[in-house]
KEKOLVO-981323 format. One line per 2 residues: their letters; for each residue z, y, x of C-alpha. Coordinates in nm, 2 decimals, m for minus. Layout:
REM KEKOLVO-981323
a) Z Y X  ...;
//
This chain:
REM KEKOLVO-981323
ma) 17.71 15.58 16.93  17.30 15.48 16.75;
ki) 17.45 15.27 16.44  17.31 14.93 16.48;
lp) 17.13 14.86 16.17  17.13 14.43 15.99;
ta) 16.88 14.23 16.14  16.88 14.04 15.83;
ep) 16.59 14.20 15.67  16.34 14.35 15.87;
lf) 16.22 14.79 15.86  15.86 14.65 15.82;
pi) 15.88 14.30 15.62  15.46 14.32 15.66;
ln) 15.49 14.38 16.01  15.70 13.99 16.03;
qp) 15.45 13.82 15.85  15.42 13.50 16.10;
ss) 15.06 13.55 16.25  14.95 13.20 16.02;
ap) 14.97 13.37 15.71  14.64 13.44 15.52;
tg) 14.41 13.70 15.63  14.11 13.87 15.42;
ia) 14.00 13.74 15.09  14.27 13.47 15.07;
rm) 14.55 13.76 15.15  14.42 13.98 14.86;
af) 14.39 13.67 14.64  14.73 13.59 14.71;
es) 14.83 13.99 14.66  14.67 13.99 14.29;
th) 14.83 14.07 14.00  14.78 13.94 13.61;
ad) 14.60 14.17 13.41  14.51 13.97 13.11;
dg) 14.47 13.59 12.93  14.17 13.44 12.77;
hl) 14.13 13.05 12.65  14.23 12.89 12.93;
ie) 14.08 13.16 13.14  14.35 13.41 13.35;
fr) 14.29 13.67 13.48  14.41 13.90 13.78;
tl) 14.34 14.20 13.98  14.12 14.22 14.30;
kv) 14.18 14.51 14.54  13.86 14.43 14.75;
rs) 13.75 14.68 15.07  13.38 14.71 14.99;
il) 13.21 14.61 14.66  12.85 14.57 14.87;
nr) 12.82 14.28 15.03  12.51 14.18 15.29;
iq) 12.33 13.84 15.18  12.23 13.59 15.41;
sk) 11.95 13.30 15.28  11.73 13.16 15.47;
rm) 11.52 13.24 15.24  11.54 13.63 15.23;
tw) 11.39 13.79 15.56  11.47 14.13 15.44;
ma) 11.78 14.36 15.40  11.93 14.30 15.12;
wg) 12.31 14.39 14.93  12.45 14.17 14.67;
in) 12.71 14.30 14.44  12.93 14.12 14.19;
py) 13.22 14.26 14.00  13.36 13.95 13.91;
rg) 13.51 13.69 14.14  13.48 13.39 13.92;
ce) 13.25 13.34 13.59  13.34 13.25 13.18;
fa) 13.01 13.12 13.12  13.10 12.77 13.35;
cr) 12.78 12.65 13.36  12.77 12.33 13.49;
yc) 12.47 12.38 13.78  12.60 12.68 13.97;
ya) 12.59 12.74 14.27  12.93 13.03 14.31;
ry) 13.17 12.79 14.27  13.23 12.75 14.61;
th) 13.28 13.14 14.69  13.65 13.08 14.55;
ef) 13.73 12.84 14.88  13.70 13.21 15.06;
ma) 14.02 13.24 14.86  14.26 12.95 15.00;
pa) 14.43 12.97 15.37  14.33 12.78 15.60;
pg) 14.38 12.43 15.62  14.75 12.43 15.83;
kp) 14.80 12.73 15.75  15.12 12.84 15.54;
qf) 15.08 13.03 15.22  15.33 13.33 15.09;
pt) 15.70 13.18 15.03  15.74 13.38 14.71;
qq) 15.38 13.24 14.57  15.43 12.91 14.67;
an) 15.55 12.79 14.33  15.22 12.89 14.10;
qp) 14.94 12.90 14.37  14.60 12.77 14.22;
df) 14.39 12.52 14.39  14.07 12.73 14.51;
hd) 13.92 12.36 14.62  13.92 12.30 14.26;
pa) 13.59 12.40 14.11  13.64 12.39 13.82;
tf) 13.92 12.71 13.89  13.59 12.96 13.94;
er) 13.60 12.90 13.57  13.91 12.97 13.49;
li) 14.03 13.23 13.72  13.82 13.54 13.73;
fl) 13.93 13.79 13.95  13.81 14.21 13.86;
kq) 13.77 14.39 14.15  13.96 14.71 14.14;
na) 13.84 15.09 14.22  13.43 14.99 14.21;
aw) 13.25 15.21 14.10  13.48 15.43 14.37;
ll) 13.34 15.21 14.67  13.02 15.19 14.56;
dq) 12.97 15.57 14.54  13.12 15.58 14.92;
el) 12.90 15.33 15.00  12.57 15.45 14.86;
rr) 12.65 15.74 15.11  12.58 15.47 15.38;
hh) 12.29 15.26 15.22  11.95 15.25 15.32;
sy) 11.69 15.32 14.97  11.45 15.04 15.17;
de) 11.75 14.81 15.13  11.77 14.57 14.77;
ia) 12.04 14.59 14.57  12.09 14.21 14.33;
ig) 12.40 14.24 14.08  12.51 13.97 13.98;
ta) 12.44 13.68 14.23  12.79 13.45 14.23;
td) 12.87 13.58 13.90  12.72 13.69 13.56;
pw) 12.81 14.13 13.58  12.82 14.11 13.18;
qp) 13.06 13.81 13.11  13.29 13.82 12.80;
ve) 13.61 14.00 13.04  13.32 14.28 13.07;
rr) 13.34 14.43 12.72  13.70 14.55 12.78;
ar) 13.75 14.59 13.15  13.38 14.84 13.19;
it) 13.36 14.72 13.54  13.00 14.68 13.56;
rs) 12.95 14.99 13.28  13.11 15.21 13.57;
ll) 12.89 15.05 13.87  12.59 15.12 13.65;
dv) 12.71 15.50 13.61  12.72 15.54 13.97;
fa) 12.40 15.42 13.99  12.28 15.68 13.72;
rh) 12.36 15.97 13.98  12.15 15.85 14.26;
ag) 11.73 15.82 14.27  11.52 15.63 14.47;
lr) 11.74 15.25 14.47  11.55 14.95 14.47;
ig) 11.84 14.76 14.22  11.79 14.35 14.05;
vv) 11.98 14.28 13.80  12.09 13.94 13.65;
tk) 12.30 13.81 13.35  12.30 13.53 13.09;
sr) 12.46 13.82 12.85  12.34 14.01 12.56;
li) 12.62 14.23 12.68  12.41 14.43 12.86;
lr) 12.26 14.55 12.57  12.56 14.77 12.48;
dt) 12.47 14.92 12.88  12.10 15.02 12.78;
dl) 12.13 15.44 12.81  12.27 15.37 13.17;
lq) 11.99 15.10 13.20  11.75 15.32 13.10;
ei) 11.87 15.67 13.34  11.80 15.40 13.55;
hr) 11.53 15.27 13.53  11.34 15.66 13.53;
rn) 11.51 15.75 13.84  11.50 15.35 14.06;
hl) 11.29 15.09 14.05  11.49 14.88 13.84;
vv) 11.40 14.53 13.69  11.66 14.26 13.49;
hi) 11.67 13.96 13.49  11.77 13.74 13.17;
ti) 11.84 13.35 13.28  11.74 13.17 13.02;
tt) 11.77 12.73 13.07  11.66 12.62 12.76;
pd) 11.53 12.75 12.41  11.70 12.42 12.26;
av) 12.07 12.54 12.15  12.25 12.22 12.17;
la) 12.14 12.13 12.55  12.28 12.48 12.64;
rl) 12.57 12.47 12.49  12.64 12.17 12.70;
le) 12.51 12.30 13.02  12.63 12.67 12.97;
pr) 12.95 12.62 12.71  13.03 13.00 12.75;
ap) 12.72 13.17 12.74  12.56 13.32 12.49;
rp) 12.26 13.09 12.26  11.94 13.08 12.40;
dl) 11.72 13.30 12.08  12.00 13.60 12.17;
rf) 11.94 13.59 12.48  11.53 13.61 12.42;
dt) 11.62 13.92 12.14  11.74 14.02 12.44;
vr) 11.43 14.05 12.64  11.30 14.17 12.32;
rl) 11.49 14.43 12.30  11.56 14.62 12.63;
rq) 11.11 14.54 12.68  11.15 14.81 12.34;
ag) 11.39 15.05 12.57  11.10 15.05 12.84;
it) 11.30 14.87 13.11  11.09 14.63 13.31;
tg) 11.31 14.31 13.21  11.16 13.94 13.24;
il) 11.30 13.55 13.26  11.44 13.35 13.43;
cs) 11.39 12.96 13.37  11.63 12.85 13.60;
pl) 11.73 12.59 13.72  11.43 12.36 13.59;
lp) 11.67 12.02 13.53  11.49 11.67 13.71;
gi) 11.43 11.49 13.40  11.57 11.71 13.10;
td) 11.33 12.07 13.17  11.07 12.00 13.41;
te) 10.79 11.89 13.22  10.46 12.03 13.17;
ea) 10.57 12.11 12.79  10.95 12.24 12.85;
id) 10.78 12.47 13.07  10.46 12.58 12.86;
rm) 10.70 12.61 12.56  10.94 12.85 12.77;
ag) 10.64 13.06 12.89  10.53 13.06 12.52;
la) 10.84 13.21 12.39  10.86 13.47 12.71;
ae) 10.55 13.59 12.60  10.65 13.64 12.20;
vn) 10.94 13.86 12.35  10.66 14.06 12.59;
as) 10.83 13.99 12.92  10.74 14.17 13.22;
ff) 10.73 13.77 13.42  10.86 13.49 13.39;
ta) 10.94 13.20 13.68  11.18 12.97 13.74;
np) 11.28 12.73 13.95  11.41 12.36 14.06;
lf) 11.79 12.28 14.09  11.96 12.25 14.38;
lk) 12.31 12.12 14.42  12.58 12.23 14.66;
pc) 12.85 12.01 14.71  13.09 12.23 14.52;
sr) 12.87 12.22 14.18  12.77 11.80 14.26;
pt) 13.02 11.68 14.04  13.05 11.93 13.79;
yl) 12.65 11.93 13.77  12.63 11.49 13.79;
sf) 12.92 11.42 13.58  12.69 11.64 13.34;
vr) 12.43 11.39 13.36  12.64 11.10 13.33;
eh) 12.77 11.20 12.94  12.49 11.33 12.86;
fp) 12.19 11.14 13.02  12.32 10.81 13.17;
hl) 11.96 10.69 13.22  11.87 11.01 13.48;
va) 12.23 10.93 13.66  12.01 10.68 13.97;
dy) 11.73 10.96 13.98  12.03 11.22 14.05;
hr) 12.19 11.02 14.28  11.83 10.91 14.50;
rf) 11.75 11.27 14.46  12.08 11.45 14.59;
dh) 12.28 11.24 14.78  12.18 11.33 15.09;
ad) 12.00 11.67 15.01  12.07 12.00 14.82;
fa) 11.78 12.15 14.75  11.43 11.97 14.57;
sr) 11.23 11.80 14.80  10.88 12.04 14.88;
dy) 10.67 11.82 14.71  10.85 11.82 14.39;
al) 10.90 12.20 14.41  10.53 12.31 14.45;
hl) 10.49 12.06 14.21  10.70 12.24 13.98;
sr) 10.50 12.59 14.09  10.20 12.45 13.98;
lv) 10.30 12.37 13.65  10.49 12.73 13.61;
sq) 10.13 12.94 13.78  9.99 12.74 13.51;
ar) 10.22 12.83 13.17  10.22 13.19 13.31;
er) 9.83 13.19 13.30  9.79 13.02 12.91;
hg) 10.02 13.24 12.80  9.91 13.60 13.01;
ln) 10.26 13.64 13.15  10.30 13.78 13.56;
rr) 10.48 13.67 13.82  10.75 13.85 13.96;
fs) 10.59 14.08 14.23  10.83 14.03 14.53;
ds) 10.69 13.68 14.48  10.43 13.81 14.71;
ad) 10.41 13.83 15.08  10.29 14.22 15.00;
dt) 10.54 14.37 14.80  10.84 14.25 15.08;
pp) 11.01 14.60 15.13  11.05 14.73 15.50;
np) 11.31 14.68 15.76  11.24 14.87 16.01;
ag) 11.39 14.81 16.38  11.69 14.95 16.44;
ak) 11.85 14.91 16.06  12.22 14.84 16.11;
ks) 12.36 14.56 16.08  12.63 14.51 15.79;
ph) 12.97 14.54 15.86  13.02 14.38 15.48;
rt) 13.13 13.99 15.44  12.83 13.83 15.28;
eg) 13.00 13.68 14.92  12.76 13.42 14.83;
pt) 12.41 13.32 14.89  12.11 13.39 14.64;
qq) 11.85 13.16 14.56  11.64 13.39 14.45;
rl) 11.42 13.68 14.50  11.56 13.90 14.24;
fa) 11.36 14.23 14.24  11.00 14.22 14.04;
//
């Protein structure tokens, strides 16, 4: 007679999870394990299934992919539009969490969680190596669309460096990088090799040259003078490197004088290009940024409510005004614009190109390739 097994413990518990349990990235978050701690920050490992994610943006009409070695960012920029990406990691409304983890799960809908809980993507280099075998050379790849690839934890985690090592073994790719971090200089050797064999453009974001204002806006990012020096040193290494003066903040950094000063400093460090974009406030970043305005620029509160209470993006007239100021500043200081700001540089997207099966991780609001 066959022995009857007890029914208290199922043979395969994972197959007996309720159908309403979290799935996808939410499940990965709940299954993540503690990796390290920093000052008021926790780091967890994340077992992702892919590292290349399709970028979806109304401003982008060509094939583009994003890579974010981390999920979350330590720099804590007050205007950061990527804070909402943590919301994908929360269970859908009305669905239970895993019973053993109910007590200590973070609030993924709290915008501050984005800067206090950082996920480190496991096996990123291996995944990239596999996915590049199916990648078309005319597809552009942007590194750092929803996190800073060289945030402080990269110093010991070295995930971004492992990805650069993979890119250095390939040729004919179009790669754009965005960072605020001086740590990128550590990887100059790999960037030079990538630049030699591919089309590589590095973007250093510098919102303001004012160190005091920068510390309030971007509490844990490097000082502006260190970022300007980073541009200078990457240019000396022969790498195409420009400055993103973004976002331009209404009433704070959007004046003709402020933009002209930034352009002059860009010229001094031999930046490959200089560009800027107006501030936009998605619902996830609006409370954090408006709190900053109320505390440090209370006289601007009414103006910000007028601009953003019923819109996420700047008005067309205001955006065109800023575009003219930036163009004039470039001309005065002999600076280039990014070639991709021109319709002539739009990369090909042949009919029949395969659609991506990957989930979009976060939009990018700028064209990232010069």
